[in-house]
C-alpha positions as CSV (number, residue, x, y, z in Angstrom):
1,M,100.4,38.4,121.0
2,A,100.5,37.0,117.7
3,D,104.2,37.9,116.9
4,K,104.9,35.4,119.8
5,I,103.0,32.5,117.5
6,T,105.1,30.7,115.0
7,S,103.5,30.5,111.8
8,R,101.9,27.2,110.6
9,S,103.8,26.9,107.3
10,Q,107.4,27.3,109.3
11,D,106.4,24.5,112.2
12,Y,102.9,23.5,112.6
13,S,103.6,21.6,116.0
14,Q,105.2,24.7,117.4
15,W,102.4,27.1,115.9
16,Y,99.9,24.7,118.3
17,I,101.8,25.1,121.4
18,D,102.6,28.7,120.8
19,L,98.8,29.3,120.1
20,V,97.5,27.5,123.4
21,R,100.0,29.1,125.6
22,S,99.7,32.8,124.0
23,A,96.0,32.7,124.3
24,K,96.4,31.6,127.5
25,L,94.4,28.3,127.0
26,A,96.5,26.1,129.1
27,D,100.1,25.6,130.2
28,Y,102.6,23.1,131.2
29,S,102.3,22.1,134.9
30,D,105.4,21.2,137.3
31,V,103.9,17.7,137.4
32,R,105.4,15.6,134.6
33,G,102.9,14.9,131.8
34,C,100.2,17.2,133.3
35,M,98.6,20.7,132.2
36,V,97.0,23.2,133.8
37,I,93.8,24.5,131.7
38,R,93.8,28.1,132.3
39,P,90.4,30.1,132.5
40,N,90.2,30.9,129.1
41,G,90.4,27.2,128.0
42,Y,88.3,26.1,130.9
43,A,85.7,28.3,129.5
44,I,85.5,26.4,126.2
45,W,85.4,23.2,128.2
46,E,82.4,24.4,130.3
47,K,80.4,25.3,127.1
48,M,81.2,21.8,125.7
49,Q,80.2,20.3,128.9
50,A,76.6,22.3,128.9
51,A,75.8,21.6,125.1
52,L,76.7,17.7,125.8
53,D,75.1,17.5,129.0
54,A,71.9,18.6,127.5
55,M,71.9,16.3,124.8
56,F,72.5,13.4,127.1
57,K,69.6,14.3,129.2
58,D,67.3,14.7,126.0
59,T,68.0,11.4,125.4
60,G,67.2,9.7,129.0
61,H,70.6,9.8,130.6
62,V,71.7,11.0,133.8
63,N,74.9,11.9,135.9
64,A,76.5,10.1,138.4
65,Y,79.9,9.8,140.1
66,F,82.2,6.7,140.9
67,P,85.5,6.3,142.8
68,L,88.6,7.5,141.4
69,F,90.3,4.5,142.7
70,I,89.8,0.9,141.4
71,P,91.0,-2.1,143.0
72,E,93.7,-4.0,141.2
73,S,91.3,-7.2,141.5
74,Y,88.6,-5.4,139.6
75,I,91.0,-4.3,136.8
76,A,92.2,-8.0,136.3
77,R,88.7,-9.4,136.0
78,E,88.6,-8.4,132.3
79,A,91.8,-9.9,130.6
80,E,91.8,-7.9,127.3
81,H,90.9,-4.4,129.0
82,I,93.6,-5.0,131.7
83,E,96.2,-5.9,128.6
84,G,94.9,-2.8,126.8
85,F,95.5,-0.5,129.7
86,A,97.9,-1.7,132.1
87,P,101.1,-0.1,130.4
88,E,99.4,3.5,130.9
89,C,98.3,3.0,134.5
90,A,99.1,5.0,137.5
91,V,99.3,2.6,140.6
92,V,98.8,3.6,144.2
93,T,100.5,1.1,146.7
94,H,100.9,3.0,149.8
95,G,98.3,5.0,151.9
96,G,98.0,6.4,155.6
97,G,101.8,5.6,155.7
98,E,101.1,2.0,155.1
99,E,101.7,-0.5,152.2
100,L,98.0,-1.2,150.9
101,A,96.7,-4.9,151.1
102,E,95.6,-4.4,147.6
103,K,96.8,-2.0,145.0
104,L,94.6,0.8,143.8
105,Y,94.6,1.7,140.2
106,V,94.0,5.7,139.7
107,R,91.0,5.7,137.1
108,P,92.2,5.1,133.4
109,T,88.5,4.4,132.5
110,S,85.6,3.4,134.7
111,E,84.1,0.3,133.3
112,T,85.1,-2.2,135.9
113,I,84.3,0.2,138.8
114,I,81.1,0.9,137.6
115,W,80.1,-2.7,136.8
116,A,81.1,-3.6,140.5
117,S,78.2,-1.2,141.3
118,Y,75.8,-2.6,138.3
119,K,76.0,-6.0,139.5
120,K,74.2,-5.0,142.9
121,W,71.7,-2.8,141.2
122,I,70.5,-5.1,138.4
123,Q,68.6,-8.3,139.2
124,S,65.6,-8.2,136.9
125,Y,64.5,-6.8,133.3
126,R,62.9,-4.3,135.3
127,D,65.9,-2.7,136.7
128,L,67.0,-2.0,133.1
129,P,67.8,-0.2,131.0
130,I,70.5,1.9,133.2
131,L,71.8,5.3,131.3
132,I,74.6,6.9,133.3
133,N,77.0,9.5,132.3
134,Q,80.0,10.5,134.6
135,W,82.1,13.9,134.4
136,A,85.7,13.2,135.8
137,N,89.1,13.1,135.4
138,V,91.5,10.3,134.2
139,V,95.0,9.4,134.2
140,R,96.7,7.5,131.6
141,W,100.6,7.5,131.9
142,E,102.3,9.9,129.3
143,M,105.8,10.6,128.7
144,R,105.3,12.9,125.9
145,T,102.9,15.8,126.6
146,R,100.8,17.6,124.2
147,L,98.7,20.3,125.5
148,F,95.0,19.0,125.3
149,L,95.9,16.4,122.8
150,R,98.0,14.0,125.2
151,T,98.5,14.6,129.0
152,T,98.8,12.1,131.7
153,E,95.7,13.4,133.4
154,F,92.8,14.9,131.4
155,L,89.3,15.7,131.8
156,W,86.4,13.7,129.8
157,Q,82.9,12.1,130.1
158,E,82.3,8.4,129.9
159,G,78.7,6.8,129.4
160,H,78.2,3.5,130.9
161,T,74.7,2.0,130.0
162,A,73.2,-1.7,130.7
163,H,70.5,-3.4,128.5
164,A,68.5,-6.5,128.6
165,T,69.3,-7.1,124.8
166,K,72.1,-6.9,122.3
167,E,69.8,-4.8,119.9
168,E,69.0,-2.3,122.5
169,A,72.8,-2.1,123.2
170,S,73.4,-1.6,119.5
171,E,71.0,1.2,119.4
172,E,72.7,3.1,122.1
173,V,76.0,2.8,120.8
174,L,74.7,4.3,117.4
175,R,72.5,7.0,119.2
176,M,75.4,8.4,121.1
177,I,78.1,8.4,118.1
178,S,75.3,10.3,116.4
179,I,75.1,12.9,119.4
180,Y,78.9,13.3,119.2
181,K,78.8,13.8,115.5
182,K,76.1,16.3,116.0
183,F,77.7,18.1,118.6
184,A,80.8,18.5,116.7
185,E,79.3,19.6,113.4
186,E,76.8,22.0,115.0
187,Y,78.9,23.2,117.8
188,M,82.5,22.7,116.9
189,A,81.9,23.6,113.2
190,L,84.1,20.4,112.6
191,P,83.0,18.0,109.8
192,V,83.5,14.4,110.8
193,I,83.2,11.0,109.6
194,M,81.2,8.4,111.4
195,G,82.0,4.7,111.4
196,R,83.4,1.8,112.7
197,K,87.1,1.0,113.9
198,T,89.0,-1.9,112.6
199,D,89.2,-4.7,115.6
200,S,92.8,-3.6,115.9
201,E,91.8,0.0,116.7
202,K,88.9,-0.8,118.7
203,F,88.5,-0.3,122.4
204,A,90.4,-2.8,124.9
205,G,87.3,-5.1,125.9
206,A,84.9,-4.1,123.3
207,D,83.2,-6.1,120.5
208,E,82.9,-3.2,118.5
209,T,84.1,0.6,118.3
210,F,82.3,3.3,116.5
211,C,84.0,6.6,116.1
212,I,83.9,10.1,114.6
213,E,86.9,11.0,112.7
214,A,88.0,14.9,112.1
215,M,90.8,16.4,109.6
216,M,93.2,18.9,111.0
217,Q,94.6,21.7,108.9
218,D,97.9,19.7,108.6
219,G,95.9,16.8,106.9
220,K,96.4,14.6,110.1
221,A,93.3,12.6,111.5
222,L,92.0,13.3,114.9
223,Q,89.7,10.8,116.6
224,A,87.1,13.2,118.0
225,G,84.5,10.9,119.8
226,T,84.0,6.9,120.5
227,S,81.3,4.8,121.3
228,H,81.8,0.9,122.1
229,H,79.4,-2.1,121.9
230,L,80.8,-4.0,125.4
231,G,78.9,-6.9,124.4
232,Q,78.1,-9.0,127.6
233,N,81.9,-9.2,128.6
234,F,81.9,-6.8,131.8
235,A,79.1,-8.5,132.8
236,K,80.5,-11.7,132.6
237,A,83.6,-10.7,134.4
238,F,81.4,-9.4,137.1
239,D,78.9,-12.0,137.0
240,C,76.0,-9.4,136.8
241,Q,72.9,-11.7,135.4
242,F,69.3,-10.4,135.4
243,Q,65.9,-12.4,135.1
244,T,64.6,-11.9,131.7
245,S,61.0,-11.2,131.1
246,A,60.7,-14.8,130.1
247,G,61.9,-15.9,133.4
248,E,65.4,-16.8,132.1
249,L,68.9,-15.5,133.3
250,D,71.2,-13.9,131.0
251,F,74.1,-11.6,131.4
252,V,73.5,-7.9,130.9
253,W,74.4,-6.1,127.5
254,A,76.7,-2.9,127.9
255,T,78.0,0.0,126.1
256,S,80.5,2.9,127.0
257,W,81.1,5.8,125.3
258,G,83.1,9.3,125.8
259,V,84.7,12.4,124.5
260,S,87.4,14.6,126.5
261,T,89.2,17.9,126.6
262,R,91.3,16.6,123.5
263,L,88.2,18.0,121.9
264,I,89.5,21.6,122.7
265,G,92.8,20.7,120.7
266,A,90.9,19.4,117.6
267,L,89.1,22.9,117.7
268,I,92.1,24.9,117.6
269,M,93.8,22.9,114.8
270,A,90.7,22.7,112.7
271,H,89.9,26.6,112.5
272,S,92.9,28.5,114.0
273,D,95.3,30.9,112.2
274,D,98.7,32.6,112.5
275,R,97.0,35.3,114.1
276,G,95.8,33.2,117.0
277,L,92.6,31.3,118.4
278,V,89.2,31.0,116.2
279,L,86.4,30.1,118.1
280,P,82.7,29.1,116.8
281,P,80.4,31.4,118.4
282,K,78.5,28.5,120.0
283,L,81.6,27.6,122.1
284,A,82.5,31.3,123.0
285,S,81.6,32.2,126.5
286,R,82.4,35.7,124.8
287,Q,81.1,36.4,121.6
288,V,81.3,40.1,121.1
289,V,84.1,42.7,122.5
290,V,83.3,46.4,122.2
291,I,86.6,48.3,122.0
292,P,86.1,52.2,122.6
293,I,88.4,54.8,120.7
294,L,88.8,56.9,123.5
295,R,89.5,60.2,121.7
296,G,87.3,63.4,122.3
297,D,84.3,63.0,124.4
298,K,85.4,59.9,126.0
299,T,82.4,59.9,128.3
300,A,80.0,59.6,125.2
301,V,81.7,56.8,123.8
302,L,81.9,54.8,127.0
303,E,78.2,55.2,127.5
304,Q,77.3,54.0,124.1
305,A,79.7,51.0,124.4
306,D,78.0,50.1,127.6
307,A,74.5,50.7,126.0
308,I,75.5,48.2,122.9
309,V,76.6,45.5,125.6
310,C,73.5,45.9,127.5
311,T,71.6,45.7,124.3
312,L,73.4,42.7,123.0
313,K,73.1,40.9,126.5
314,K,69.4,41.1,126.5
315,H,69.2,39.4,123.1
316,G,71.3,36.3,124.7
317,I,74.5,37.4,123.0
318,P,77.4,37.6,125.5
319,A,79.4,40.9,125.1
320,F,81.8,42.9,127.1
321,V,83.6,46.3,126.9
322,D,87.4,46.6,127.2
323,S,87.5,50.4,128.4
324,S,91.3,50.2,129.8
325,E,93.6,52.9,128.7
326,Q,96.9,51.4,129.5
327,N,96.8,49.4,126.0
328,S,96.2,51.2,122.7
329,P,93.2,50.2,120.7
330,G,95.4,48.6,118.1
331,W,97.1,46.4,120.7
332,K,93.4,45.3,121.9
333,F,92.7,44.3,118.6
334,A,95.4,42.0,118.2
335,E,95.0,40.7,121.5
336,Y,91.4,39.7,121.2
337,E,91.8,38.3,117.7
338,L,94.6,36.0,119.6
339,Q,91.9,35.1,122.2
340,G,89.4,34.3,119.3
341,I,86.5,36.5,120.2
342,P,84.2,35.9,117.3
343,L,83.3,39.6,116.9
344,R,84.8,43.0,117.7
345,I,83.0,46.4,117.6
346,E,85.1,49.5,117.3
347,L,83.2,52.5,118.5
348,G,84.7,56.3,118.6
349,P,83.4,59.7,118.7
350,R,82.9,59.7,114.6
351,D,80.9,56.5,114.8
352,I,78.5,57.7,117.4
353,A,78.2,60.9,115.5
354,G,77.2,58.8,112.3
355,K,74.8,56.6,114.6
356,K,77.0,53.3,113.5
357,C,80.0,51.3,114.4
358,V,82.5,49.2,112.7
359,V,82.2,45.3,113.3
360,A,85.3,43.1,112.4
361,R,84.7,39.2,111.9
362,R,87.7,37.1,113.3
363,D,87.0,34.4,111.0
364,T,87.5,36.3,107.7
365,L,89.0,39.5,109.3
366,E,86.2,41.3,107.2
367,K,85.2,45.0,108.5
368,T,81.5,46.2,108.3
369,E,79.5,49.2,109.4
370,L,76.4,48.5,111.4
371,P,73.7,51.1,111.9
372,L,72.9,51.9,115.7
373,D,69.4,51.2,115.6
374,D,66.6,48.6,116.3
375,T,68.2,46.1,113.9
376,F,71.4,46.2,115.4
377,S,71.3,43.0,117.6
378,M,69.5,41.1,115.0
379,Q,72.3,42.1,112.3
380,V,75.1,41.0,115.2
381,S,73.1,37.7,115.6
382,E,73.0,37.0,112.1
383,I,76.9,37.5,111.7
384,L,77.7,35.2,114.5
385,N,75.5,32.5,112.8
386,N,77.2,33.2,109.6
387,I,80.5,32.9,111.3
388,Q,79.4,29.5,112.7
389,Q,78.5,28.3,109.3
390,N,81.1,29.5,107.5
391,L,83.9,27.8,109.7
392,Y,82.0,24.5,109.2
393,D,81.8,25.1,105.6
394,R,85.5,26.1,105.2
395,A,86.5,22.9,107.1
396,L,84.4,20.6,104.8
397,S,85.9,22.1,101.8
398,F,89.4,21.8,103.3
399,R,88.7,18.0,104.1
400,N,87.2,17.2,100.8
401,E,90.3,18.8,98.9
402,K,92.8,17.0,100.9
403,T,91.0,13.6,100.5
404,I,92.6,11.6,97.5
405,E,91.3,8.1,96.3
406,V,94.1,5.8,95.5
407,N,94.5,2.3,93.3
408,S,98.4,1.6,94.2
409,Y,100.7,1.5,97.4
410,E,103.0,3.8,95.6
411,E,100.3,6.5,95.1
412,F,99.4,5.6,98.6
413,K,102.3,6.5,100.3
414,T,102.7,10.0,98.7
415,A,99.2,10.9,99.4
416,V,99.0,10.1,103.0
417,E,101.5,12.4,103.7
418,N,98.9,15.3,102.9
419,G,95.6,14.2,104.2
420,F,92.8,11.2,104.2
421,V,93.5,8.6,101.5
422,I,90.3,6.5,100.5
423,A,91.7,3.0,99.2
424,H,90.9,-0.6,99.2
425,W,91.9,-2.9,102.1
426,D,91.8,-6.8,102.2
427,G,90.3,-7.1,105.8
428,T,93.1,-8.7,107.2
429,D,95.3,-7.5,110.4
430,E,98.3,-8.4,108.9
431,T,97.9,-5.8,105.9
432,E,96.8,-3.1,108.3
433,S,99.8,-3.8,110.5
434,R,102.4,-3.6,107.7
435,I,101.1,-0.4,106.3
436,K,101.2,1.1,109.6
437,E,104.9,0.0,110.1
438,E,105.9,1.1,106.7
439,T,104.1,4.4,106.6
440,K,102.7,5.5,110.2
441,A,99.4,5.6,108.5
442,T,96.5,3.7,110.0
443,I,92.8,3.0,109.2
444,R,91.1,5.5,110.8
445,V,87.5,4.6,110.1
446,L,85.2,2.3,108.2
447,P,82.7,4.8,107.3
448,E,78.9,3.9,107.6
449,E,76.9,7.2,106.6
450,Q,75.4,6.4,103.4
451,E,76.3,10.1,101.9
452,Y,80.2,9.3,102.4
453,L,79.5,5.5,101.2
454,D,78.3,7.2,98.0
455,R,80.4,10.0,97.3
456,Y,83.5,7.5,97.4
457,K,81.7,4.4,96.6
458,M,82.7,2.9,99.6
459,M,81.1,-0.7,99.2
460,E,82.5,-1.6,95.8
461,P,85.0,-4.4,95.7
462,G,88.1,-4.3,94.4
463,I,91.7,-5.1,95.0
464,C,93.7,-4.1,98.0
465,I,96.4,-1.5,97.5
466,Y,99.0,-3.7,99.4
467,S,98.6,-7.3,99.3
468,G,96.8,-7.2,95.9
469,K,94.0,-9.7,97.4
470,P,90.3,-9.1,96.8
471,S,88.9,-6.4,99.0
472,A,85.1,-6.0,99.8
473,R,85.6,-2.6,100.4
474,K,87.4,0.7,100.7
475,V,88.6,2.5,104.2
476,V,89.9,5.9,105.4
477,F,93.5,5.9,105.9
478,A,95.6,8.9,107.6
479,K,98.3,9.8,110.0
480,A,96.9,10.6,113.1
481,Y,97.1,12.7,116.4
């Protein structure tokens, strides 16, 4: 129940954990650093999977599966890659009661094992492009667990593509980060900023990393998806060459891109409140709950409740009835608010007599009456669509309010405690590192979208807030998860 949840104003971090556990989304595992994703949480992941998978397939991608275990020699072939991931890796040294001749790394990401296969599959430009996605689990050793946000094992998808030219790979990188943006905004109702990472923040082994960044309700940033241009780095590491259409040998160009169950954490922190989870209808496996008020003629109320659910399902709206009598209607109201069901229908004898019902929205907690006539399903659908749009609009308004442009380092240090900061940066790793060390804030993204560039005049030259040196453009700073 909601009384188990610490308020956001009291302790935002504890509020998040209380909500995840009280709404039965996930729980801690006896295995250190790992979590158990409970049915309510996994249902959200299934909805995310279904939407993303359809988007991937619409753009020509196919699914495959590669081994969980990666030979140490494969990991070591790409020096920058191993340097970035080695501290997070879990390593198997024994199997079948014997010490292994070669250590096996438990998949932290799959570039190396996949490129070992691509080398076998690619000989000619006719074999390209390869557009493969994998739904899998990965392991990155974590000491401090935060459900959905930071765990030793988590679920994700990772796309790995091979191309004949640098330009084709570049198109793929932008195509996939645009798909992530579309998914975040249209399904998660989460406004994001799309752009490039700085060299120090890019993926280990990548030439270039693009990302989408979202703002949570505490003003911190959360990276919600990445797409990497890997150049020819992995092709060279695995000697993956092909014959071009001109008859010459060249190394293959590569990309990788991915999102994870971390998105569930983003969803929670972007929209939920002190009563519990708030879910966008598009990601709710149960969009409507009907709660009968069982007084007087119970049979008539239950029959009408079942009829409502049947009608809604026929119109593609997932609905269910809670007809249990061990808990009061008030308890059920609070419980389904906690679980984030977007719409609640209250139905009692007087409602049936008046051929109407009461409908309560989870996002605004507003109640309205709807007639039980031929327009009912259409009106419910319109309300659900309105909830979806309202959550996006509310999150966007919040982000805009919490985004501040500054011209001095003193202003910056105060502003970055409360949200996103737009400021000039001189483009050096040294300045970026010092700001991070002194404030714990990082450059989240170099925006690429024209709307954002225009709104904040991002490409206008100026003076770096830290070093006082010339700056070619502004960037987005924030503290982050």
